[in-house]
PQR file with spaces between the fields and no chain letter, atoms N, CA, C, O and H, PARSE charges and radii, in Angstrom:
ATOM       1  N    MET     1     116.896   82.832  108.282 -0.4000 1.5000
ATOM       2  CA   MET     1     116.988   83.725  107.151 -0.0000 2.0000
ATOM       3  C    MET     1     118.443   83.872  106.733  0.5500 1.7000
ATOM       4  O    MET     1     119.359   83.730  107.543 -0.5500 1.4000
ATOM       5  N    THR     2     118.627   84.151  105.485 -0.4000 1.5000
ATOM       6  CA   THR     2     119.967   84.329  104.941 -0.0000 2.0000
ATOM       7  C    THR     2     120.134   85.757  104.438  0.5500 1.7000
ATOM       8  O    THR     2     119.151   86.486  104.304 -0.5500 1.4000
ATOM       9  H    THR     2     117.883   84.267  104.827  0.4000 1.0000
ATOM      10  N    ASP     3     121.353   86.156  104.163 -0.4000 1.5000
ATOM      11  CA   ASP     3     121.643   87.500  103.687 -0.0000 2.0000
ATOM      12  C    ASP     3     122.008   87.462  102.214  0.5500 1.7000
ATOM      13  O    ASP     3     122.433   86.436  101.684 -0.5500 1.4000
ATOM      14  H    ASP     3     122.152   85.564  104.273  0.4000 1.0000
ATOM      15  N    LEU     4     121.831   88.607  101.566 -0.4000 1.5000
ATOM      16  CA   LEU     4     122.189   88.759  100.170 -0.0000 2.0000
ATOM      17  C    LEU     4     122.901   90.097  100.028  0.5500 1.7000
ATOM      18  O    LEU     4     122.374   91.126  100.450 -0.5500 1.4000
ATOM      19  H    LEU     4     121.486   89.441  101.997  0.4000 1.0000
ATOM      20  N    LEU     5     124.076   90.093   99.446 -0.4000 1.5000
ATOM      21  CA   LEU     5     124.849   91.305   99.237 -0.0000 2.0000
ATOM      22  C    LEU     5     124.953   91.537   97.739  0.5500 1.7000
ATOM      23  O    LEU     5     125.378   90.653   96.995 -0.5500 1.4000
ATOM      24  H    LEU     5     124.504   89.256   99.104  0.4000 1.0000
ATOM      25  N    ILE     6     124.563   92.725   97.300 -0.4000 1.5000
ATOM      26  CA   ILE     6     124.642   93.066   95.880 -0.0000 2.0000
ATOM      27  C    ILE     6     125.682   94.172   95.733  0.5500 1.7000
ATOM      28  O    ILE     6     125.552   95.239   96.332 -0.5500 1.4000
ATOM      29  H    ILE     6     124.218   93.442   97.904  0.4000 1.0000
ATOM      30  N    ARG     7     126.684   93.919   94.955 -0.4000 1.5000
ATOM      31  CA   ARG     7     127.776   94.884   94.784 -0.0000 2.0000
ATOM      32  C    ARG     7     127.635   95.632   93.460  0.5500 1.7000
ATOM      33  O    ARG     7     126.974   95.177   92.527 -0.5500 1.4000
ATOM      34  H    ARG     7     126.789   93.052   94.468  0.4000 1.0000
ATOM      35  N    LYS     8     128.278   96.787   93.416 -0.4000 1.5000
ATOM      36  CA   LYS     8     128.409   97.597   92.209 -0.0000 2.0000
ATOM      37  C    LYS     8     127.068   97.938   91.574  0.5500 1.7000
ATOM      38  O    LYS     8     126.863   97.718   90.380 -0.5500 1.4000
ATOM      39  H    LYS     8     128.816   97.157   94.174  0.4000 1.0000
ATOM      40  N    ILE     9     126.163   98.473   92.376 -0.4000 1.5000
ATOM      41  CA   ILE     9     124.870   98.929   91.873 -0.0000 2.0000
ATOM      42  C    ILE     9     125.031  100.349   91.336  0.5500 1.7000
ATOM      43  O    ILE     9     125.717  101.174   91.939 -0.5500 1.4000
ATOM      44  H    ILE     9     126.330   98.651   93.346  0.4000 1.0000
ATOM      45  N    ASP    10     124.410  100.618   90.229 -0.4000 1.5000
ATOM      46  CA   ASP    10     124.410  101.958   89.650 -0.0000 2.0000
ATOM      47  C    ASP    10     123.794  102.923   90.675  0.5500 1.7000
ATOM      48  O    ASP    10     122.724  102.636   91.212 -0.5500 1.4000
ATOM      49  H    ASP    10     123.853   99.948   89.739  0.4000 1.0000
ATOM      50  N    PRO    11     124.445  104.059   90.955 -0.5600 1.5000
ATOM      51  CA   PRO    11     123.911  105.014   91.941  0.2800 2.0000
ATOM      52  C    PRO    11     122.497  105.498   91.627  0.5500 1.7000
ATOM      53  O    PRO    11     121.714  105.753   92.542 -0.5500 1.4000
ATOM      54  N    LYS    12     122.164  105.626   90.342 -0.4000 1.5000
ATOM      55  CA   LYS    12     120.801  106.040   89.973 -0.0000 2.0000
ATOM      56  C    LYS    12     119.787  104.982   90.393  0.5500 1.7000
ATOM      57  O    LYS    12     118.697  105.306   90.866 -0.5500 1.4000
ATOM      58  H    LYS    12     122.800  105.419   89.599  0.4000 1.0000
ATOM      59  N    LEU    13     120.150  103.730   90.219 -0.4000 1.5000
ATOM      60  CA   LEU    13     119.264  102.634   90.613 -0.0000 2.0000
ATOM      61  C    LEU    13     119.059  102.633   92.123  0.5500 1.7000
ATOM      62  O    LEU    13     117.943  102.435   92.603 -0.5500 1.4000
ATOM      63  H    LEU    13     121.035  103.466   89.835  0.4000 1.0000
ATOM      64  N    LYS    14     120.133  102.854   92.866 -0.4000 1.5000
ATOM      65  CA   LYS    14     120.019  102.875   94.319 -0.0000 2.0000
ATOM      66  C    LYS    14     119.136  104.036   94.774  0.5500 1.7000
ATOM      67  O    LYS    14     118.300  103.865   95.662 -0.5500 1.4000
ATOM      68  H    LYS    14     121.040  103.015   92.477  0.4000 1.0000
ATOM      69  N    ARG    15     119.316  105.218   94.173 -0.4000 1.5000
ATOM      70  CA   ARG    15     118.474  106.371   94.543 -0.0000 2.0000
ATOM      71  C    ARG    15     117.014  106.095   94.221  0.5500 1.7000
ATOM      72  O    ARG    15     116.126  106.439   95.001 -0.5500 1.4000
ATOM      73  H    ARG    15     119.995  105.357   93.452  0.4000 1.0000
ATOM      74  N    ALA    16     116.763  105.475   93.073 -0.4000 1.5000
ATOM      75  CA   ALA    16     115.384  105.147   92.702 -0.0000 2.0000
ATOM      76  C    ALA    16     114.777  104.157   93.692  0.5500 1.7000
ATOM      77  O    ALA    16     113.608  104.277   94.057 -0.5500 1.4000
ATOM      78  H    ALA    16     117.484  105.195   92.439  0.4000 1.0000
ATOM      79  N    LEU    17     115.569  103.185   94.123 -0.4000 1.5000
ATOM      80  CA   LEU    17     115.087  102.208   95.098 -0.0000 2.0000
ATOM      81  C    LEU    17     114.828  102.869   96.445  0.5500 1.7000
ATOM      82  O    LEU    17     113.846  102.552   97.116 -0.5500 1.4000
ATOM      83  H    LEU    17     116.519  103.088   93.827  0.4000 1.0000
ATOM      84  N    GLU    18     115.697  103.776   96.839 -0.4000 1.5000
ATOM      85  CA   GLU    18     115.491  104.497   98.104 -0.0000 2.0000
ATOM      86  C    GLU    18     114.237  105.360   98.039  0.5500 1.7000
ATOM      87  O    GLU    18     113.465  105.416   98.996 -0.5500 1.4000
ATOM      88  H    GLU    18     116.495  104.033   96.294  0.4000 1.0000
ATOM      89  N    LYS    19     114.038  106.025   96.917 -0.4000 1.5000
ATOM      90  CA   LYS    19     112.832  106.855   96.748 -0.0000 2.0000
ATOM      91  C    LYS    19     111.575  105.992   96.825  0.5500 1.7000
ATOM      92  O    LYS    19     110.604  106.345   97.495 -0.5500 1.4000
ATOM      93  H    LYS    19     114.665  105.979   96.139  0.4000 1.0000
ATOM      94  N    ARG    20     111.610  104.874   96.138 -0.4000 1.5000
ATOM      95  CA   ARG    20     110.456  103.964   96.147 -0.0000 2.0000
ATOM      96  C    ARG    20     110.186  103.440   97.558  0.5500 1.7000
ATOM      97  O    ARG    20     109.032  103.330   97.972 -0.5500 1.4000
ATOM      98  H    ARG    20     112.398  104.588   95.594  0.4000 1.0000
ATOM      99  N    ALA    21     111.244  103.119   98.289 -0.4000 1.5000
ATOM     100  CA   ALA    21     111.090  102.635   99.665 -0.0000 2.0000
ATOM     101  C    ALA    21     110.449  103.709  100.549  0.5500 1.7000
ATOM     102  O    ALA    21     109.572  103.406  101.358 -0.5500 1.4000
ATOM     103  H    ALA    21     112.182  103.208   97.953  0.4000 1.0000
ATOM     104  N    ARG    22     110.887  104.963  100.394 -0.4000 1.5000
ATOM     105  CA   ARG    22     110.282  106.055  101.175 -0.0000 2.0000
ATOM     106  C    ARG    22     108.801  106.213  100.843  0.5500 1.7000
ATOM     107  O    ARG    22     107.975  106.399  101.736 -0.5500 1.4000
ATOM     108  H    ARG    22     111.599  105.209   99.737  0.4000 1.0000
ATOM     109  N    GLU    23     108.470  106.139   99.553 -0.4000 1.5000
ATOM     110  CA   GLU    23     107.070  106.288   99.128 -0.0000 2.0000
ATOM     111  C    GLU    23     106.183  105.204   99.722  0.5500 1.7000
ATOM     112  O    GLU    23     105.017  105.455  100.027 -0.5500 1.4000
ATOM     113  H    GLU    23     109.141  105.988   98.827  0.4000 1.0000
ATOM     114  N    HIS    24     106.722  104.007   99.888 -0.4000 1.5000
ATOM     115  CA   HIS    24     105.942  102.892  100.437 -0.0000 2.0000
ATOM     116  C    HIS    24     106.101  102.751  101.949  0.5500 1.7000
ATOM     117  O    HIS    24     105.502  101.864  102.556 -0.5500 1.4000
ATOM     118  H    HIS    24     107.669  103.803   99.641  0.4000 1.0000
ATOM     119  N    GLY    25     106.910  103.627  102.561 -0.4000 1.5000
ATOM     120  CA   GLY    25     107.094  103.570  104.010 -0.0000 2.0000
ATOM     121  C    GLY    25     107.861  102.338  104.463  0.5500 1.7000
ATOM     122  O    GLY    25     107.591  101.793  105.533 -0.5500 1.4000
ATOM     123  H    GLY    25     107.397  104.348  102.068  0.4000 1.0000
ATOM     124  N    ARG    26     108.812  101.901  103.655 -0.4000 1.5000
ATOM     125  CA   ARG    26     109.595  100.715  103.982 -0.0000 2.0000
ATOM     126  C    ARG    26     111.075  101.071  104.043  0.5500 1.7000
ATOM     127  O    ARG    26     111.504  102.125  103.575 -0.5500 1.4000
ATOM     128  H    ARG    26     109.032  102.344  102.786  0.4000 1.0000
ATOM     129  N    SER    27     111.827  100.172  104.628 -0.4000 1.5000
ATOM     130  CA   SER    27     113.277  100.319  104.600 -0.0000 2.0000
ATOM     131  C    SER    27     113.777   99.918  103.214  0.5500 1.7000
ATOM     132  O    SER    27     113.052   99.295  102.438 -0.5500 1.4000
ATOM     133  H    SER    27     111.479   99.316  105.008  0.4000 1.0000
ATOM     134  N    LEU    28     115.003  100.276  102.918 -0.4000 1.5000
ATOM     135  CA   LEU    28     115.609   99.901  101.642 -0.0000 2.0000
ATOM     136  C    LEU    28     115.638   98.384  101.492  0.5500 1.7000
ATOM     137  O    LEU    28     115.353   97.851  100.420 -0.5500 1.4000
ATOM     138  H    LEU    28     115.592  100.782  103.549  0.4000 1.0000
ATOM     139  N    SER    29     115.980   97.705  102.561 -0.4000 1.5000
ATOM     140  CA   SER    29     116.037   96.248  102.543 -0.0000 2.0000
ATOM     141  C    SER    29     114.658   95.633  102.290  0.5500 1.7000
ATOM     142  O    SER    29     114.520   94.708  101.489 -0.5500 1.4000
ATOM     143  H    SER    29     116.212   98.138  103.432  0.4000 1.0000
ATOM     144  N    GLU    30     113.646   96.155  102.977 -0.4000 1.5000
ATOM     145  CA   GLU    30     112.290   95.619  102.804 -0.0000 2.0000
ATOM     146  C    GLU    30     111.787   95.857  101.387  0.5500 1.7000
ATOM     147  O    GLU    30     111.144   94.988  100.798 -0.5500 1.4000
ATOM     148  H    GLU    30     113.758   96.906  103.627  0.4000 1.0000
ATOM     149  N    GLU    31     112.077   97.025  100.843 -0.4000 1.5000
ATOM     150  CA   GLU    31     111.635   97.324   99.474 -0.0000 2.0000
ATOM     151  C    GLU    31     112.314   96.380   98.480  0.5500 1.7000
ATOM     152  O    GLU    31     111.666   95.870   97.566 -0.5500 1.4000
ATOM     153  H    GLU    31     112.599   97.731  101.322  0.4000 1.0000
ATOM     154  N    ALA    32     113.604   96.148   98.655 -0.4000 1.5000
ATOM     155  CA   ALA    32     114.321   95.235   97.766 -0.0000 2.0000
ATOM     156  C    ALA    32     113.747   93.820   97.869  0.5500 1.7000
ATOM     157  O    ALA    32     113.587   93.140   96.855 -0.5500 1.4000
ATOM     158  H    ALA    32     114.131   96.562   99.398  0.4000 1.0000
ATOM     159  N    LYS    33     113.437   93.378   99.090 -0.4000 1.5000
ATOM     160  CA   LYS    33     112.854   92.041   99.255 -0.0000 2.0000
ATOM     161  C    LYS    33     111.497   91.947   98.581  0.5500 1.7000
ATOM     162  O    LYS    33     111.178   90.934   97.959 -0.5500 1.4000
ATOM     163  H    LYS    33     113.567   93.931   99.913  0.4000 1.0000
ATOM     164  N    THR    34     110.693   93.005   98.703 -0.4000 1.5000
ATOM     165  CA   THR    34     109.372   93.012   98.078 -0.0000 2.0000
ATOM     166  C    THR    34     109.489   92.942   96.561  0.5500 1.7000
ATOM     167  O    THR    34     108.769   92.182   95.912 -0.5500 1.4000
ATOM     168  H    THR    34     110.952   93.828   99.209  0.4000 1.0000
ATOM     169  N    LEU    35     110.394   93.733   95.999 -0.4000 1.5000
ATOM     170  CA   LEU    35     110.589   93.720   94.550 -0.0000 2.0000
ATOM     171  C    LEU    35     111.085   92.361   94.055  0.5500 1.7000
ATOM     172  O    LEU    35     110.617   91.861   93.032 -0.5500 1.4000
ATOM     173  H    LEU    35     110.978   94.350   96.526  0.4000 1.0000
ATOM     174  N    LEU    36     112.023   91.772   94.777 -0.4000 1.5000
ATOM     175  CA   LEU    36     112.517   90.451   94.389 -0.0000 2.0000
ATOM     176  C    LEU    36     111.417   89.402   94.486  0.5500 1.7000
ATOM     177  O    LEU    36     111.291   88.544   93.611 -0.5500 1.4000
ATOM     178  H    LEU    36     112.403   92.179   95.608  0.4000 1.0000
ATOM     179  N    ASP    37     110.628   89.471   95.539 -0.4000 1.5000
ATOM     180  CA   ASP    37     109.536   88.515   95.719 -0.0000 2.0000
ATOM     181  C    ASP    37     108.520   88.633   94.590  0.5500 1.7000
ATOM     182  O    ASP    37     108.085   87.626   94.033 -0.5500 1.4000
ATOM     183  H    ASP    37     110.730   90.167   96.250  0.4000 1.0000
ATOM     184  N    ASP    38     108.141   89.870   94.252 -0.4000 1.5000
ATOM     185  CA   ASP    38     107.187   90.082   93.152 -0.0000 2.0000
ATOM     186  C    ASP    38     107.744   89.570   91.836  0.5500 1.7000
ATOM     187  O    ASP    38     107.027   88.944   91.055 -0.5500 1.4000
ATOM     188  H    ASP    38     108.495   90.688   94.705  0.4000 1.0000
ATOM     189  N    ALA    39     109.023   89.834   91.587 -0.4000 1.5000
ATOM     190  CA   ALA    39     109.641   89.399   90.327 -0.0000 2.0000
ATOM     191  C    ALA    39     109.707   87.879   90.238  0.5500 1.7000
ATOM     192  O    ALA    39     109.527   87.317   89.157 -0.5500 1.4000
ATOM     193  H    ALA    39     109.605   90.343   92.222  0.4000 1.0000
ATOM     194  N    MET    40     109.959   87.218   91.340 -0.4000 1.5000
ATOM     195  CA   MET    40     110.079   85.758   91.322 -0.0000 2.0000
ATOM     196  C    MET    40     108.734   85.066   91.169  0.5500 1.7000
ATOM     197  O    MET    40     108.672   83.921   90.722 -0.5500 1.4000
ATOM     198  H    MET    40     110.106   87.675   92.218  0.4000 1.0000
ATOM     199  N    ARG    41     107.673   85.741   91.530 -0.4000 1.5000
ATOM     200  CA   ARG    41     106.336   85.150   91.376 -0.0000 2.0000
ATOM     201  C    ARG    41     105.887   85.131   89.925  0.5500 1.7000
ATOM     202  O    ARG    41     104.952   84.411   89.574 -0.5500 1.4000
ATOM     203  H    ARG    41     107.723   86.672   91.893  0.4000 1.0000
ATOM     204  N    GLY    42     106.534   85.903   89.092 -0.4000 1.5000
ATOM     205  CA   GLY    42     106.184   85.929   87.678 -0.0000 2.0000
ATOM     206  C    GLY    42     105.198   87.029   87.379  0.5500 1.7000
ATOM     207  O    GLY    42     104.746   87.736   88.280 -0.5500 1.4000
ATOM     208  H    GLY    42     107.294   86.487   89.377  0.4000 1.0000
ATOM     209  N    PRO    43     104.865   87.172   86.113 -0.5600 1.5000
ATOM     210  CA   PRO    43     103.953   88.247   85.719  0.2800 2.0000
ATOM     211  C    PRO    43     102.560   88.019   86.285  0.5500 1.7000
ATOM     212  O    PRO    43     102.058   86.896   86.329 -0.5500 1.4000
ATOM     213  N    GLN    44     101.967   89.094   86.706 -0.4000 1.5000
ATOM     214  CA   GLN    44     100.608   89.043   87.227 -0.0000 2.0000
ATOM     215  C    GLN    44      99.625   89.149   86.064  0.5500 1.7000
ATOM     216  O    GLN    44      99.913   89.821   85.073 -0.5500 1.4000
ATOM     217  H    GLN    44     102.375   90.006   86.669  0.4000 1.0000
ATOM     218  N    PRO    45      98.480   88.499   86.171 -0.5600 1.5000
ATOM     219  CA   PRO    45      97.497   88.641   85.098  0.2800 2.0000
ATOM     220  C    PRO    45      97.042   90.099   85.019  0.5500 1.7000
ATOM     221  O    PRO    45      96.935   90.770   86.046 -0.5500 1.4000
ATOM     222  N    PRO    46      96.779   90.586   83.827 -0.5600 1.5000
ATOM     223  CA   PRO    46      96.377   91.983   83.704  0.2800 2.0000
ATOM     224  C    PRO    46      95.035   92.233   84.382  0.5500 1.7000
ATOM     225  O    PRO    46      94.162   91.365   84.416 -0.5500 1.4000
ATOM     226  N    LYS    47      94.896   93.426   84.913 -0.4000 1.5000
ATOM     227  CA   LYS    47      93.627   93.791   85.537 -0.0000 2.0000
ATOM     228  C    LYS    47      92.598   94.050   84.448  0.5500 1.7000
ATOM     229  O    LYS    47      92.925   94.461   83.334 -0.5500 1.4000
ATOM     230  H    LYS    47      95.605   94.131   84.885  0.4000 1.0000
ATOM     231  N    LYS    48      91.378   93.803   84.796 -0.4000 1.5000
ATOM     232  CA   LYS    48      90.307   94.089   83.860 -0.0000 2.0000
ATOM     233  C    LYS    48      89.994   95.579   83.930  0.5500 1.7000
ATOM     234  O    LYS    48      90.292   96.227   84.934 -0.5500 1.4000
ATOM     235  H    LYS    48      91.112   93.469   85.700  0.4000 1.0000
ATOM     236  N    MET    49      89.410   96.113   82.901 -0.4000 1.5000
ATOM     237  CA   MET    49      89.170   97.548   82.787 -0.0000 2.0000
ATOM     238  C    MET    49      88.349   98.086   83.957  0.5500 1.7000
ATOM     239  O    MET    49      88.658   99.157   84.481 -0.5500 1.4000
ATOM     240  H    MET    49      89.167   95.586   82.086  0.4000 1.0000
ATOM     241  N    GLY    50      87.320   97.370   84.371 -0.4000 1.5000
ATOM     242  CA   GLY    50      86.496   97.831   85.489 -0.0000 2.0000
ATOM     243  C    GLY    50      87.286   97.924   86.780  0.5500 1.7000
ATOM     244  O    GLY    50      87.136   98.885   87.535 -0.5500 1.4000
ATOM     245  H    GLY    50      87.069   96.500   83.946  0.4000 1.0000
ATOM     246  N    THR    51      88.122   96.937   87.038 -0.4000 1.5000
ATOM     247  CA   THR    51      88.965   96.953   88.234 -0.0000 2.0000
ATOM     248  C    THR    51      89.953   98.102   88.171  0.5500 1.7000
ATOM     249  O    THR    51      90.188   98.784   89.169 -0.5500 1.4000
ATOM     250  H    THR    51      88.244   96.156   86.425  0.4000 1.0000
ATOM     251  N    TRP    52      90.528   98.315   87.005 -0.4000 1.5000
ATOM     252  CA   TRP    52      91.482   99.407   86.835 -0.0000 2.0000
ATOM     253  C    TRP    52      90.816  100.754   87.082  0.5500 1.7000
ATOM     254  O    TRP    52      91.366  101.599   87.790 -0.5500 1.4000
ATOM     255  H    TRP    52      90.337   97.762   86.194  0.4000 1.0000
ATOM     256  N    LEU    53      89.633  100.959   86.502 -0.4000 1.5000
ATOM     257  CA   LEU    53      88.912  102.214   86.704 -0.0000 2.0000
ATOM     258  C    LEU    53      88.510  102.393   88.161  0.5500 1.7000
ATOM     259  O    LEU    53      88.620  103.493   88.704 -0.5500 1.4000
ATOM     260  H    LEU    53      89.186  100.273   85.928  0.4000 1.0000
ATOM     261  N    PHE    54      88.046  101.327   88.795 -0.4000 1.5000
ATOM     262  CA   PHE    54      87.639  101.384   90.198 -0.0000 2.0000
ATOM     263  C    PHE    54      88.811  101.802   91.082  0.5500 1.7000
ATOM     264  O    PHE    54      88.640  102.580   92.020 -0.5500 1.4000
ATOM     265  H    PHE    54      87.956  100.434   88.354  0.4000 1.0000
ATOM     266  N    ASN    55      89.999  101.285   90.781 -0.4000 1.5000
ATOM     267  CA   ASN    55      91.178  101.593   91.588 -0.0000 2.0000
ATOM     268  C    ASN    55      91.734  102.982   91.336  0.5500 1.7000
ATOM     269  O    ASN    55      92.618  103.427   92.068 -0.5500 1.4000
ATOM     270  H    ASN    55      90.138  100.653   90.019  0.4000 1.0000
ATOM     271  N    LEU    56      91.241  103.680   90.322 -0.4000 1.5000
ATOM     272  CA   LEU    56      91.663  105.055   90.101 -0.0000 2.0000
ATOM     273  C    LEU    56      91.122  105.990   91.177  0.5500 1.7000
ATOM     274  O    LEU    56      91.728  107.021   91.468 -0.5500 1.4000
ATOM     275  H    LEU    56      90.523  103.318   89.727  0.4000 1.0000
ATOM     276  N    LEU    57      89.987  105.634   91.766 -0.4000 1.5000
ATOM     277  CA   LEU    57      89.380  106.464   92.807 -0.0000 2.0000
ATOM     278  C    LEU    57      89.943  106.110   94.172  0.5500 1.7000
ATOM     279  O    LEU    57      90.078  104.930   94.494 -0.5500 1.4000
ATOM     280  H    LEU    57      89.495  104.797   91.530  0.4000 1.0000
ATOM     281  N    PRO    58      90.273  107.108   94.979 -0.5600 1.5000
ATOM     282  CA   PRO    58      90.682  106.815   96.358  0.2800 2.0000
ATOM     283  C    PRO    58      89.538  106.133   97.106  0.5500 1.7000
ATOM     284  O    PRO    58      88.368  106.334   96.779 -0.5500 1.4000
ATOM     285  N    ALA    59      89.873  105.344   98.089 -0.4000 1.5000
ATOM     286  CA   ALA    59      88.876  104.541   98.810 -0.0000 2.0000
ATOM     287  C    ALA    59      87.748  105.390   99.401  0.5500 1.7000
ATOM     288  O    ALA    59      86.600  104.949   99.449 -0.5500 1.4000
ATOM     289  H    ALA    59      90.823  105.181   98.355  0.4000 1.0000
ATOM     290  N    GLU    60      88.070  106.603   99.851 -0.4000 1.5000
ATOM     291  CA   GLU    60      87.026  107.417  100.488 -0.0000 2.0000
ATOM     292  C    GLU    60      85.973  107.910   99.497  0.5500 1.7000
ATOM     293  O    GLU    60      84.897  108.339   99.916 -0.5500 1.4000
ATOM     294  H    GLU    60      89.003  106.962   99.812  0.4000 1.0000
ATOM     295  N    TYR    61      86.253  107.858   98.203 -0.4000 1.5000
ATOM     296  CA   TYR    61      85.279  108.293   97.201 -0.0000 2.0000
ATOM     297  C    TYR    61      84.535  107.128   96.565  0.5500 1.7000
ATOM     298  O    TYR    61      83.667  107.339   95.718 -0.5500 1.4000
ATOM     299  H    TYR    61      87.127  107.509   97.863  0.4000 1.0000
ATOM     300  N    ARG    62      84.859  105.922   96.955 -0.4000 1.5000
ATOM     301  CA   ARG    62      84.163  104.763   96.404 -0.0000 2.0000
ATOM     302  C    ARG    62      82.897  104.517   97.211  0.5500 1.7000
ATOM     303  O    ARG    62      82.845  104.805   98.407 -0.5500 1.4000
ATOM     304  H    ARG    62      85.564  105.751   97.643  0.4000 1.0000
ATOM     305  N    GLY    63      81.906  103.998   96.568 -0.4000 1.5000
ATOM     306  CA   GLY    63      80.675  103.713   97.291 -0.0000 2.0000
ATOM     307  C    GLY    63      79.780  102.804   96.484  0.5500 1.7000
ATOM     308  O    GLY    63      80.168  102.273   95.444 -0.5500 1.4000
ATOM     309  H    GLY    63      81.948  103.764   95.596  0.4000 1.0000
ATOM     310  N    ASP    64      78.590  102.641   96.981 -0.4000 1.5000
ATOM     311  CA   ASP    64      77.631  101.786   96.301 -0.0000 2.0000
ATOM     312  C    ASP    64      76.560  102.631   95.625  0.5500 1.7000
ATOM     313  O    ASP    64      75.412  102.203   95.508 -0.5500 1.4000
ATOM     314  H    ASP    64      78.275  103.072   97.826  0.4000 1.0000
ATOM     315  N    ASP    65      76.931  103.830   95.180 -0.4000 1.5000
ATOM     316  CA   ASP    65      75.945  104.713   94.577 -0.0000 2.0000
ATOM     317  C    ASP    65      75.702  104.406   93.104  0.5500 1.7000
ATOM     318  O    ASP    65      74.928  105.105   92.450 -0.5500 1.4000
ATOM     319  H    ASP    65      77.864  104.177   95.275  0.4000 1.0000
ATOM     320  N    PHE    66      76.335  103.396   92.585 -0.4000 1.5000
ATOM     321  CA   PHE    66      76.080  102.989   91.210 -0.0000 2.0000
ATOM     322  C    PHE    66      75.006  101.914   91.192  0.5500 1.7000
ATOM     323  O    PHE    66      75.256  100.767   90.819 -0.5500 1.4000
ATOM     324  H    PHE    66      76.964  102.828   93.116  0.4000 1.0000
ATOM     325  N    ILE    67      73.830  102.300   91.594 -0.4000 1.5000
ATOM     326  CA   ILE    67      72.698  101.379   91.637 -0.0000 2.0000
ATOM     327  C    ILE    67      71.817  101.682   90.439  0.5500 1.7000
ATOM     328  O    ILE    67      71.362  102.813   90.263 -0.5500 1.4000
ATOM     329  H    ILE    67      73.627  103.231   91.897  0.4000 1.0000
ATOM     330  N    PHE    68      71.582  100.693   89.633 -0.4000 1.5000
ATOM     331  CA   PHE    68      70.765  100.878   88.448 -0.0000 2.0000
ATOM     332  C    PHE    68      69.366  100.350   88.738  0.5500 1.7000
ATOM     333  O    PHE    68      69.174   99.200   89.132 -0.5500 1.4000
ATOM     334  H    PHE    68      71.951   99.774   89.775  0.4000 1.0000
ATOM     335  N    GLU    69      68.422  101.216   88.532 -0.4000 1.5000
ATOM     336  CA   GLU    69      67.039  100.842   88.798 -0.0000 2.0000
ATOM     337  C    GLU    69      66.364  100.440   87.501  0.5500 1.7000
ATOM     338  O    GLU    69      66.592  101.034   86.447 -0.5500 1.4000
ATOM     339  H    GLU    69      68.578  102.150   88.212  0.4000 1.0000
ATOM     340  N    TYR    70      65.534   99.425   87.601 -0.4000 1.5000
ATOM     341  CA   TYR    70      64.760   98.969   86.464 -0.0000 2.0000
ATOM     342  C    TYR    70      63.344   99.447   86.677  0.5500 1.7000
ATOM     343  O    TYR    70      62.668   99.023   87.614 -0.5500 1.4000
ATOM     344  H    TYR    70      65.349   98.942   88.457  0.4000 1.0000
ATOM     345  N    ARG    71      62.899  100.326   85.808 -0.4000 1.5000
ATOM     346  CA   ARG    71      61.549  100.865   85.951 -0.0000 2.0000
ATOM     347  C    ARG    71      60.571   99.988   85.170  0.5500 1.7000
ATOM     348  O    ARG    71      60.783   99.674   83.998 -0.5500 1.4000
ATOM     349  H    ARG    71      63.449  100.670   85.046  0.4000 1.0000
ATOM     350  N    GLY    72      59.527   99.616   85.833 -0.4000 1.5000
ATOM     351  CA   GLY    72      58.528   98.772   85.187 -0.0000 2.0000
ATOM     352  C    GLY    72      58.591   97.358   85.734  0.5500 1.7000
ATOM     353  O    GLY    72      59.342   97.060   86.663 -0.5500 1.4000
ATOM     354  H    GLY    72      59.354   99.870   86.785  0.4000 1.0000
ATOM     355  N    ASP    73      57.792   96.503   85.140 -0.4000 1.5000
ATOM     356  CA   ASP    73      57.755   95.110   85.570 -0.0000 2.0000
ATOM     357  C    ASP    73      58.945   94.352   84.996  0.5500 1.7000
ATOM     358  O    ASP    73      59.409   94.622   83.888 -0.5500 1.4000
ATOM     359  H    ASP    73      57.183   96.744   84.385  0.4000 1.0000
ATOM     360  N    PHE    74      59.416   93.408   85.776 -0.4000 1.5000
ATOM     361  CA   PHE    74      60.487   92.556   85.284 -0.0000 2.0000
ATOM     362  C    PHE    74      59.896   91.574   84.286  0.5500 1.7000
ATOM     363  O    PHE    74      58.806   91.048   84.512 -0.5500 1.4000
ATOM     364  H    PHE    74      59.039   93.189   86.676  0.4000 1.0000
ATOM     365  N    PRO    75      60.585   91.321   83.203 -0.5600 1.5000
ATOM     366  CA   PRO    75      60.058   90.331   82.253  0.2800 2.0000
ATOM     367  C    PRO    75      60.148   88.933   82.871  0.5500 1.7000
ATOM     368  O    PRO    75      61.011   88.646   83.701 -0.5500 1.4000
ATOM     369  N    LYS    76      59.227   88.082   82.434 -0.4000 1.5000
ATOM     370  CA   LYS    76      59.234   86.712   82.925 -0.0000 2.0000
ATOM     371  C    LYS    76      60.448   85.973   82.351  0.5500 1.7000
ATOM     372  O    LYS    76      60.792   86.159   81.184 -0.5500 1.4000
ATOM     373  H    LYS    76      58.525   88.314   81.760  0.4000 1.0000
ATOM     374  N    PRO    77      61.083   85.150   83.154 -0.5600 1.5000
ATOM     375  CA   PRO    77      62.219   84.386   82.617  0.2800 2.0000
ATOM     376  C    PRO    77      61.736   83.362   81.595  0.5500 1.7000
ATOM     377  O    PRO    77      60.592   82.911   81.659 -0.5500 1.4000
ATOM     378  N    PRO    78      62.587   83.001   80.671 -0.5600 1.5000
ATOM     379  CA   PRO    78      62.169   82.012   79.671  0.2800 2.0000
ATOM     380  C    PRO    78      61.966   80.639   80.280  0.5500 1.7000
ATOM     381  O    PRO    78      62.593   80.282   81.278 -0.5500 1.4000
ATOM     382  N    GLU    79      61.092   79.886   79.669 -0.4000 1.5000
ATOM     383  CA   GLU    79      60.858   78.521   80.111 -0.0000 2.0000
ATOM     384  C    GLU    79      61.569   77.588   79.137  0.5500 1.7000
ATOM     385  O    GLU    79      61.458   77.738   77.920 -0.5500 1.4000
ATOM     386  H    GLU    79      60.582   80.175   78.858  0.4000 1.0000
ATOM     387  N    PHE    80      62.292   76.633   79.686 -0.4000 1.5000
ATOM     388  CA   PHE    80      63.048   75.701   78.859 -0.0000 2.0000
ATOM     389  C    PHE    80      62.466   74.291   79.000  0.5500 1.7000
ATOM     390  O    PHE    80      63.119   73.383   79.514 -0.5500 1.4000
ATOM     391  H    PHE    80      62.382   76.511   80.674  0.4000 1.0000
ATOM     392  N    ASP    81      61.255   74.133   78.543 -0.4000 1.5000
ATOM     393  CA   ASP    81      60.595   72.825   78.616 -0.0000 2.0000
ATOM     394  C    ASP    81      60.798   72.039   77.365  0.5500 1.7000
ATOM     395  O    ASP    81      60.309   70.914   77.257 -0.5500 1.4000
ATOM     396  H    ASP    81      60.724   74.870   78.126  0.4000 1.0000
């Protein structure tokens, strides 16, 4: 592994990076590496609306209770003869 030294960083930027590192439970160095890695991978494809909505709920509130029942007989599938 190699080292990287960044000089003359704006103090506000450093505080923001430190805050972000604390929120993610990482060291300042690990947070910087993660951010650089994400930036170098390029833009991520946008999430679809369903995925975005699903991720709004904490994991403990997610479940399989969105079961849609079809009442009555199922229609016959079409025949392609």
